[in-house]
Phi, psi and omega in degrees: 000141181245154183224128175229090186225133179234136173229122182229144171226120182195197181243144177291136179269346178202166177295145177296146178253114181265130176223167176244136175283162177304334179285348182100349179286139178277148177221140178235140178242141172204170180239136177251136173258130173237158177220162175220147176244144181204167176256133179279186183299330181275359180085007179278141179286128180240153177230135182231130180257144174235148181238130186239127176276132184235140177236133179233135182248159169073215184295325177299324179299318179299315182294317179298314180297327183284318190255338185265150176211173180307132180092346180294141175279141183210145174248129183233132170244139180184208181224155177277141177214136179248127177255154175224151178203164177264126179291128183291328183278315184259343182079001180283153174278127181249150180230148176216122176261129182221162176265120174270110188284134173256336179213133177232127179234131182284143177273184179296146180279141175272163175105047171085175176081354178074013176069032184273357183281167180290147176252148179250150172253139184290346179262015175211160179261001185249135178288165182292328178271164180300138184276349181265151175058221181274359180076172177086192184263138175271104180275151179295150181287328182282158174291146179270128178268121180302337179292338182277349181282126189284003181228000000 
């Protein structure tokens, strides 16, 4: 059995670019920056950034293009795929490895409020919190008596 699975959590380095394929299906491209911190041989803290090209197809592409922007936090699950083509100017063979996203989930929004608002997933139209009223759980108005709990 073989496995080609990628899971990334990072920030967009630029706004997503939405395009349409000749078939009419939408596709969006963006880049995610991830980082890792480690200590080098001398014990100094080091930080290393990686940049990942991501491609999203279909309805998820529309949602990503609508809600995501540069700096947004995002979680992506997908698979690695490498494309190749011949460069028209130099004639060289070029390669590009990218993550083909199967699931995109938006991270917390920046900009105040403590991140208490609902988050959306690009593979669904419903926010994580209840969509009606003020959202959240409706707790009973009366005090809860621990004696009433059956366990």
